[in-house]
Every structure is written in C-alpha cells, then in structure tokens.
C-alpha positions, 0 to 999 in steps of 0.5 A: 458552707459557712453561715454567711454563704448559706444565708447568701445562697438562701437569699439567692434561692428565694429570689430565683424561686419568686422570679420563676413563680412570676414568669410561670404565672405569665406562662400559665394563665396571664398570657392565655387570659390576655388571648381571650380579649380583642387585640386592642384590649390585649395590647392595653392590658399588657401595657398597663401590666408592663407599667406596673411591673417596674416596682421596687418589690419586683426590681428587688427580687429580680435584680437583688437576686441577680446581685445575690447570684453574682456574690454566690457565683464568685464565692463558688468559684473561689471555693471550687473544691467545695461539694456545693460549688458546681451546683451553686455555679450552675444555678446562679449562671442559669438565673443570670443568663436564663432569667435576667439576661433574657429579660434585659436582652429580649423582654425589655425591648419587646415591652418597650416596643409594645408601649408605643402601640396604639391599642385602637389602631388598625394594626393592633392585632398584628402588633400583638401577634408579633409581640406575643409570638416572640414574648411568650415562648421566651417567657416560658424559657425564663420560667423554666430557667428560674425553676432550674436555678432554684432547684440547683441552688437547693442542691447546693445548699443541701450539699454545702 
C-alpha cells in the first residue's frame, strides 16, 4: 500500500470509527435517556438534537468519510490483486451502504418528519412511538455497520 493510499485509508478508518461512536452513543444511552422523559419532551429534545447535528464537524466526518471511502474503494478495485483490496472494498461498502445510505434513505426522512411534530400536541406520544420505533433499530444497524467498516479498514491497512 502506497503512502498516499495508506493515508487515505487511515482517514477513512478514523471517519468510520468516529461515525460509529456517534451512533453507538445514541443506541447505548441517548435514546434510552430520552425514553425516560414524557413524550412531548422526547420530541422536543430530539428536534433540538437533530437541528444541532447538522454541524460542519459532523458533516465533515460523515460525508467527508464517505468521500474518502469512495476514493479508497476506487483504488481497491483498481488494485484488486493487492492483499488489502478485498478488505478495503468490504469496509468502504459497509460504511457507504450501512451508514451513509441508511442515514440518507431512512434517518433523514424520519428526522424531517419529526421536525414538523408539535411537542405539545395530543398525538406527541404516537408520533414519538412511530419515530423511535423505526429510528432506533436502524440506528443500531448504523452503529454496527460503522464499527464493522472500521474493523475491515484496519485489516486492510494491516494487510497492505
């Protein structure tokens, strides 16, 4: 593995790991903590979290990581005979599909729908239940996918 490829793979690995950590935090303690609040407070808290999540730092990690993964993937496919290429391919695809794809296809629409909910409305409990019932299990998948992608990219670097 060249120094450039190694550096790009390291950057992708760090981004995958940071993303996995964010999603693990939500699965392990943020969502369970929100469940201790009344439904209206859950909705209001998650609306505030979703609004603040769209920061340059988080977008750089998530989508910059996706860009790095695309570059690493293209390089792995071009150098398929290298021992690291299958590992890099697997790691980048797991991140791109299981983290970024799931975020764009499922989590963003769920978050956008929750943004329109009135925390004080009579249907706040139902809105929260529908949201969390879909969002949380899918977030577990994102956390696992980010972790798996990180591990696969570490193996790619170790075999490269």
